N, C-alpha and C positions, 0 to 999 in steps of 0.2 A: 160062286165067282172063280173063274180060271185064274190061276196064280201064274201060268205060263212058266212052270218050273223047268220045262225042256230047254229054256233059254238061260239057265243058271250059268254064270261064270265063276262062282265060288260057292262052296258048300263045306261046312264043318259041323260038328256035333259038339255042343257046349254041356259038359257034364253037370256044372252047377245048376243049370237050368232043366236039364234032360230035355233038351229041345234042339232042333236042327236049325242052324243059322245059314242063310244063303242069300245071294244077290243075283239079280238079272239086270240088263239094261232097262232103263226107264224109256218107255216108247210113247210118242204123242197119242197114237190111236188107242192105247190101253190105259194110260195113266194120267191124262191131263185132269180129269175131274178129281182124282185123289189128291193130285199135287195142289190142285186149286183149293181144296178143302183145307190141307194142311198149312199152305201159306197165309190162310186167313185166321189161323189160331193165335190166340193172344200171347202165348209163350213164343212164337215164331216171328210175328210181324216186327218187333222191335229189331231183330238181328238179321233178318233176311230182306225186309222192306220190298217183298214182292207179292203184296196182297192186291194183285192185279185182276182184271177180267179174265174169264176163262180163255178166250182166244189168245191172249197175250202169253199166258202160261203154255198153251200149245205151241205157239210160235217160238217160245223160249226153248222147250224141249226139242223142237225141230233144229234149231240152231246149235244146241249142245250136241246133238247126234251128229250133225255134219262137221263139227269142228274137230279135226284130227288131234288137237291139244287137249280135249276134254272126253270124259266117259261119264254120263249120267245114268246112276244105278238106283234101283229099289231094293232096300234090305228087308228080308223076311225072317220071321220067328215061326217056324213050321210053315203054315200056309197063310199066315197073317202078315201083310205089310206093315212095317212099323216105321220105316226111315226112308230118307233120300240121301243119296251119297253122290257127290260130284267130285270125281278124281280129274285133276288137271295138272298140266305141266307149268310149274311156277315161273319158268324162264319165258314163257309165252302168255303171261298172265300180268294184269296190273301190279301184282305182288313183285314181279322181277324188276320193276322200275323203283322199287321203294325198299328192298331188302336184299341182303347178301345171298343170292341164291346160288348153289354150287353144282356141278355136274353130278348126276345121281340123286338129285332132289325131286320129289314128287309131293303134290299137294292134294288135300282133300277138304270138301266142306261136307259136314254131316248134320242131318236134321232128324230128330225123333218126332214123328208126326202128331201123335196123341198125348195128352198130358199124362194119363195113366201109365203109359209106357216109360215115362222118363226116368223114374227111379229103378223100375224093374229090369229094363233092358240096357240101359245106357252103357254100362261097363261091358257086358257082354258084347254088344254091338262094336263098341269102341275097340276092343281087343280083336275082334274079328276082322275090322276094317284094317287095322294095323297089320295084322298078320297077312292079310290078303295083298296089301300093298307092298310088303316086304317080300312076297313071293315073286314079284315081277322082276324080270332080269335087269340088272344095273342099278336098282334102287338102293341108295345108301342111307338116305335121310327122308322123312315125311315132315313136311313143313305146313304151317297154317297160319292164319291171320285173324283169329276171332277178335270180336269186338271187346274191348278191355272191360265193358260193363257186364259181360256175359261170365259172371263168376262161377256158376255152376259148371259150365263147359271147360273153362280154364282149370277148375279143380279136377274134373275128369281127365283132362289132358295130362295135368301132373301126375295123376295116379298111373297113367298108362306109360309114363316115362318121357314125356315131352318136357322141355325146359324153355323158359322164356328168354330169348336172346336179348330182346329190345322192344320197346314200343315205337310204333311207326305211324305216320298220318297217311291213310289212303284217301282217296277222293271222297268217300262216303263215311268214313268213320276213323276213330283213333283205335288201333289194332295192337294186339300182342302178337309179336312175331315168334311164334312157338316151333320148336325143333325136336324131332325125335330121332335119335341116333339108333341105328340097328343094334349095337352093342348094348345100348342102355336098356332097350325093350327086351332084348334076349336075356339080360342079367336079371332084370326083374321078374320076367316070366319064369326063369329057373328058380329063382328065390321062392316065388309064390307057390310052385309045384313041390318043392321041398317042404315047405310050412304045411301045405294041404295034404301031404302023403302020409 
């Protein structure tokens, strides 16, 4: 299966895994079936609620790609697709109407597709996504709005340097408004590099 690595928008080497982590745009013509499979996984359904028919998933990806405020991505470990990442402008998202969004904020939804990859790759993928987003010009904070019931994901975000600002009611869920300041992430990353050196 062609991973379409020529489309990569971010690539990095993860020493702890001895693996290459990279991401490319998620495209309807290549990725609808895979995303459809992931959206029907028991660990995904409660938090994404996108266990839709294949043509709905395809249409969703088309809309994501056409929306200038969104960037749908597929995350890889070497040549294996492991996750879906949706980067978005929170000021032009439903979140902007419910949380204190600031200039320089960027948002991301992250999904690890297969259960066996949840523990193995979650931290590495999470760090890679944060590094990728902070490389974007003008980004000062990364924000998110995970479901308050998604305890594993909330723990991962805390490990990465996110702090819960408040709980908010969105149309489809009670969410934790999570914020990662660039300075917090860099301080944590530097501390971990010193400990592991």
